[in-house]
C-alpha positions in Angstrom: 98.8 116.2 109.0 100.2 115.3 112.4 96.7 115.3 114.0 95.5 112.9 111.2 98.4 110.6 111.9 97.6 110.5 115.6 94.0 109.8 114.8 94.9 106.9 112.5 97.0 105.4 115.3 93.7 104.8 117.2 91.8 103.1 114.4 93.3 99.6 114.8 92.7 99.5 118.6 89.2 100.7 118.0 88.5 97.8 115.6 90.0 95.3 118.0 87.9 96.7 120.9 84.8 96.6 118.7 85.4 92.9 117.9 85.8 92.3 121.7 82.6 94.2 122.4 80.5 92.2 119.9 81.8 88.9 121.4 81.3 90.4 124.9 77.7 91.1 124.2 77.2 87.4 123.3 79.1 86.3 126.4 77.0 88.6 128.6 73.8 87.2 127.1 75.0 83.7 128.1 75.8 84.9 131.7 72.4 86.6 132.0 70.7 83.3 131.0 72.6 81.5 133.7 75.0 79.7 131.3 78.8 79.7 131.0 80.1 81.5 127.9 81.9 79.2 125.6 85.6 79.1 126.3 86.5 79.9 122.7 84.4 83.1 122.9 86.2 84.1 126.1 89.6 83.5 124.5 88.8 85.6 121.4 87.2 88.3 123.5 90.3 88.5 125.8 92.7 88.2 122.9 91.1 91.1 120.9 90.9 93.3 124.0 94.5 92.5 125.0 95.7 93.2 121.4 93.9 96.5 121.5 95.5 97.4 124.8 99.0 96.4 123.5 98.6 98.5 120.3 97.4 101.5 122.3 100.1 101.0 124.9 102.8 101.0 122.2 101.4 104.3 120.8 101.4 105.7 124.4 105.1 104.6 124.9 106.0 106.2 121.6 104.4 109.5 122.6 101.7 109.1 119.9 98.6 109.5 122.2 96.7 112.6 123.2 95.9 113.1 126.8 92.3 112.0 126.3 93.5 108.8 124.4 95.9 108.1 127.3 92.9 108.4 129.7 91.0 106.0 127.5 93.9 103.6 127.8 93.8 103.8 131.5 90.0 103.2 131.6 90.4 100.2 129.2 93.2 98.7 131.4 90.8 98.8 134.3 88.1 97.1 132.2 90.8 94.5 131.2 91.6 93.8 134.9 87.8 93.3 135.5 87.8 90.9 132.5 90.6 88.9 134.0 88.6 88.6 137.2 85.5 87.5 135.3 87.6 85.0 133.3 88.7 83.4 136.6 85.2 82.0 137.1 85.2 79.8 134.0 87.8 77.2 135.1 85.8 76.8 138.3 82.7 76.1 136.1 80.9 79.1 137.8 78.8 81.6 135.9 80.4 85.1 136.4 78.5 87.4 138.8 76.1 89.6 136.8 76.9 92.9 138.6 80.6 92.5 137.8 79.7 91.7 134.1 77.7 95.0 134.0 80.5 97.0 135.6 83.1 95.5 133.3 80.9 96.3 130.3 80.2 99.9 131.4 83.9 100.6 132.1 84.8 99.1 128.7 82.1 101.1 126.9 83.3 104.3 128.6 86.9 103.7 127.5 85.8 102.8 124.0 83.7 105.9 123.8 86.5 108.1 124.9 88.9 106.5 122.5 86.4 106.8 119.6 85.5 110.4 120.4 89.3 111.2 120.4 89.9 109.2 117.2 87.2 111.1 115.3 88.2 114.5 116.7 85.2 115.0 118.9 87.3 115.5 122.0 
């Protein structure tokens, strides 16, 4: 029962990160076509990601995360920092650098994968 409760703790952040991922794919498609992503998409993407990080961080602070979920949190924080850097290009009306977009996405997917595998008892 305790393991099930810990797994349930991860479901909300997983949903929030999944929403961020879908919007992120759209934003990346815009960047790779040489266009700025719409500001609203960036705000929702960042908001969903930040909300996921906050929920996960609260679980960590309360001692409700396994070691693997805590590692996933760390990886996702790194992805979030990369996202902040990418977001800094928009106010300057510059398209974000494609290599950084790819790195941001890969780090985020790695963190999401670790979190999902932990949530569903695969790790």
